[in-house]
C-alpha positions in Angstrom: 0.0 0.0 0.0 1.5 3.3 -1.1 1.4 6.3 1.1 1.6 10.0 0.4 3.2 11.9 3.3 3.3 15.7 3.5 5.8 17.3 5.9 6.0 21.1 6.6 9.7 22.1 7.0 11.4 25.4 7.7 13.6 26.3 4.7 16.2 29.0 4.8 17.2 28.7 1.2 17.9 26.3 -1.6 20.6 24.5 0.3 18.3 23.5 3.2 15.6 22.4 0.7 18.1 20.2 -1.1 19.3 18.8 2.2 15.7 18.0 3.3 15.0 16.3 -0.1 18.2 14.2 0.2 17.2 13.0 3.6 13.6 12.2 2.5 14.8 10.4 -0.7 17.4 8.4 1.3 14.9 6.7 3.6 14.0 3.1 2.7 10.7 2.6 0.9 10.6 6.1 -0.6 9.7 6.0 -4.4 9.6 9.8 -4.9 10.1 13.0 -3.0 9.4 16.6 -4.1 8.6 20.1 -2.9 5.1 21.4 -2.5 3.2 24.3 -1.2 3.2 27.9 -2.4 6.5 28.8 -0.8 8.0 25.3 -1.4 8.2 24.6 2.3 6.5 21.2 2.2 8.1 17.9 1.3 5.8 15.4 -0.4 7.0 11.8 -0.1 5.4 8.8 -1.9 6.4 5.3 -0.9 5.6 1.9 0.4 6.2 1.2 4.1 7.7 4.6 4.9 7.8 5.4 8.6 6.5 9.0 8.7 7.5 9.6 12.4 11.1 8.4 11.6 11.2 10.8 8.6 10.0 13.7 10.7 12.6 13.0 13.4 15.4 12.8 10.9 14.4 16.1 9.4 14.2 17.7 12.8 17.7 16.6 13.7 19.3 17.5 10.4 17.3 20.5 9.0 15.4 22.0 12.0 11.7 22.6 12.2 9.6 19.7 10.7 5.9 19.0 11.3 3.8 16.1 9.9 1.0 17.7 7.9 -0.8 14.7 6.5 -0.5 11.0 5.7 -2.8 9.5 3.1 -3.1 6.3 1.1 -2.2 6.8 -2.5 -4.7 5.5 -5.0 -3.3 3.4 -7.9 -4.7 3.3 -11.4 -6.0 -0.1 -12.4 -4.7 -0.9 -15.9 -7.7 -3.2 -16.7 -10.1 -0.3 -16.1 -8.6 1.8 -18.9 -10.9 1.9 -21.9 -9.6 2.3 -25.4 -10.6 5.4 -27.4 -12.1 4.9 -30.9 -10.9 7.4 -33.5 -12.8 7.3 -36.8 -10.6 7.8 -39.8 -12.1 8.8 -43.2 -9.8 8.1 -46.1 -12.1 8.9 -49.1 -14.0 5.6 -49.3 -15.7 3.7 -46.5 -15.0 4.9 -43.0 -12.4 2.8 -41.1 -12.1 2.7 -37.4 -8.7 2.3 -35.6 -8.6 1.5 -31.9 -5.7 3.1 -29.9 -5.5 2.1 -26.2 -4.9 5.1 -24.0 -2.9 4.6 -20.8 -2.6 7.5 -18.4 0.9 6.4 -17.3 2.5 5.8 -20.7 3.6 8.3 -23.2 3.8 7.8 -27.0 
């Protein structure tokens, strides 16, 4: 089960932001870490089996102020629920229909 953890941190500049992101990304089970919020003072971590309390404690020791804002379960897209899109193509004669599957996570 993937979790999305949001932690509010005190940032004094790009160096402290980078340090906080390195700490978050280095924890076991973390799949992605990024900055959020209007002033980029929130760290958003997505992962499986990430201990939010341990992450907050590490950030407090190394960066300074850190407060757990939210922990939520991350919803995953079911590939079997994706429906193909039918695009009609008219090439002068009879109409032909081509079916292209659309996957939200893949790029063509």
